[in-house]
C-alpha angles and dihedrals in degrees: 000000000000113000114224133181112190117192114204136177108250116210080213119037094244118109115199111216134195122187137181133172093280103023134076105180134159108209108236120257128184119307124203091206089228111192104168135036089249088064092063120100097219095197091202097315111144113192123208122248092246134027093268121132126170138190120196089348095307129100114265092193120103131166105143094136090059092050090051093050093049090052089049091051092049095050092044091052089054092046088058086067095055108090095200092064116105128221089247091057095047092044090052090053092050102037106024103031092235136115098056125142097212113093114252100019097097093051096041094093089226123127138186107212098057088054096049111106090348106129114135091224096067119352116026109115092356127124089243091054090057090046091054094055090046089052090061092042088056094049088057092046093047091050092053099039100039111019105034092047089054095041094130095035118107108246119236136161104304093006124097120220143090129326125189125214115178109309094342128088118201126195113216140175123240090282094053094255124141100219092196091059093048088048095051098043093041089055090059085068103034094044113021104028096039095046093046105036100031100025120034098023088058096043094060091068090069098032128119108252097176107059115078119208126163086004096298141075121241091251091052092048095049092049090048088054090055088051091047092056095049111028103029101119096172092119098028087235142135119345100003090051094053095043087061089052094050088050088057091062104095091223091062104033110148098031092113092052090046091054092045093049093048089052090052093047093050093048093048090046088057090052091048092043091236096144098173089058090048091053094047090053090049088054089054091048094051091050100043095043091049091047091051092054093047090051092051091048093056091044092059097044091050093044089052091047092054091056098050101125134109094261097047104037091118091060091043093052092048095053092042092049089052087048091052091054091051089047087057089050091057089080090070100052115117127216118241090242084058097222101110147356121275094235129038124226089250091054094051093042089051092052092051094044089053090054094045096045116125109343093351120223091007087067104030112126132214090243092057092048092046091049091055093046094050090048089053095047092048089069091062140036101267136077131241091249092055092051095044095074 
């Protein structure tokens, strides 16, 4: 039986639970559907100006494991562009957490594959959770078997190889897709979003917030780990990098600040044991983070569409490949009422199938891309044109 943990805002601070041998379910209580920080009833909670929380003069914040995995994902994404790497080497980096150049990563005990599509809420132990991991396995295999072996071949419709656009050279499969870009952007969803929105933000509802170990409670630590996946900008990579880019769109200015503030409010509410405030802030986070990813998905699909021409196909393929990775990440977005994902597997699979049909990006039409973008925007409160900037 599928295991689900559903975190809901209680108008009271009492969560009613029901458990059996194979279920771990929090019975739904009323949600306020908070979408912005202004929707939160702060109830006296005063958040700090930065994500800094101390106990007895020492930091109580810890998300080292998230920093490690982001570094691993960044190095693996780069390794997918080195044609001398073997499938075994790349698989080891993804599945076993070994083969990295940066000191300390190989001995960290952290891995990427086991955390891909692994949230208890939706994917852990499920058929789809296995399929998600296999999806990334196949991207690695396809890069080695199809792209690396054609590294010096000139790409054409139905032929993998290299394609030059200005000063940049892209390496694509037979459908014009940069596997490495799909891998990197898809991992934003399967790893960062799923672990944060569908994993740690759900765990905190049942966590111990009284016992202090290693200078933090379990609830504090799990929430910090969600923060570490999404707001850790140490390497300017993955979600935090693209959140900044979304914030630079004048139609979405302030979204980065909104997300940062909601994180701080939720964490302070945990310290203050104001759990209704915590849950409202989590609703805001789920909505705003999901919105940011949806915006960036449309941006890349529209940027690619604008470059579809014989002289700029390399640039078009690059943006469209990034867009495909973001499309894959849509599966992991979480509604602000926290009961379900924004996009079903069938919807995401359908978007990707439309882009890969025939000879893939060599054949994709503006109408197809606009249709996908409009379907994405319809889930939120913005238009395709607003997100395209």
